N, C-alpha and C positions, 0 to 999 in steps of 0.2 A: 504494500500500500504506500503510495507516494504522498508525502505531507508537504507539498510545495505551498509556499505563501505567496507566490506570484499570482497575480490576477490578470486574466485576459480581457475582462470587461468591467463595467461598473459594478460596484458592490451592490448586492441585492438589498432591497429596503423592505423592512417589515411594515405591516399596516400602521404601527405606532409611529412611523417616521424614523425608526432606528434601523441601522444596518443590521445584517444578520449577526455579526460579531457583538454589537451592542446589545441586541436582544438576548443573545446567549449569556452575556455577562449579567444583565439585569435578572434574567430567570435564575441564574446561579445564586445571586445575592438573595433574591426572594426565597428560594428553596432552603437556604442555609442561615438566614438571619435569625430564626427562632433558636438555633442551636449555638450560635456564637455571635460576637459583636465585632471582632477585629479580623480583617482579611488582608493578607499580603498580596500585592499584585502578582508576585512570582508564583504563589500557591494557587491563585485563581487561574493563572495562565497554565500551570501544570495540569490542573483538572480539566481545562477546556481545550487543551492542545493549541494554545496560543503562546506568544512570547509576552513577557512582563511589559515590554515596551508597547505592544498592541493593546494590552489591558489598560495601561496608563493613558494612552492616546485616545481611547474610547470612553474613558470614565466621565468626562464632562457631559457628554450626551446622555449617559446612563443616569448621572445625578439629576439632570433636568427631567428625565422621564420617570424617575422613581418616586411618584407622588405618595405612595404609601410607606416609603422608607426615607429616613434621613441618612444621607451618605456624606461623610466629611473626610477629607484628607487628614490623617492623624499623625503620621510620623514618617521619617526618612532614614532611620538608623541603618538598616540593611535592606534597602528597598522601600518602596512606598507601602504604607499600611493605611487601610481605610476603616473608619468606624461606621458601622451600619446599625441603625436602630429603627424601631417603628416610628413613623411620623407622629408628632404631637397633634392631637385633634384640635 
């Protein structure tokens, strides 16, 4: 199985206006936010078959689309960490 990151056409866009990568990251955060609060870009990337750079580059769109979650950049000690909590009502 070839895992090329090269794209031959425009990125596909989900109905939410997010790219496929962004939608995958958002779904990952939604699925795991009940179990933990802090997410390292590198570990999200490992679980989704992306690079940490791809995760970081797509997080601003994810943050904007995650209405039910509060997502904030938390730390940079050994890669970016994101704090994810349920949005305040």
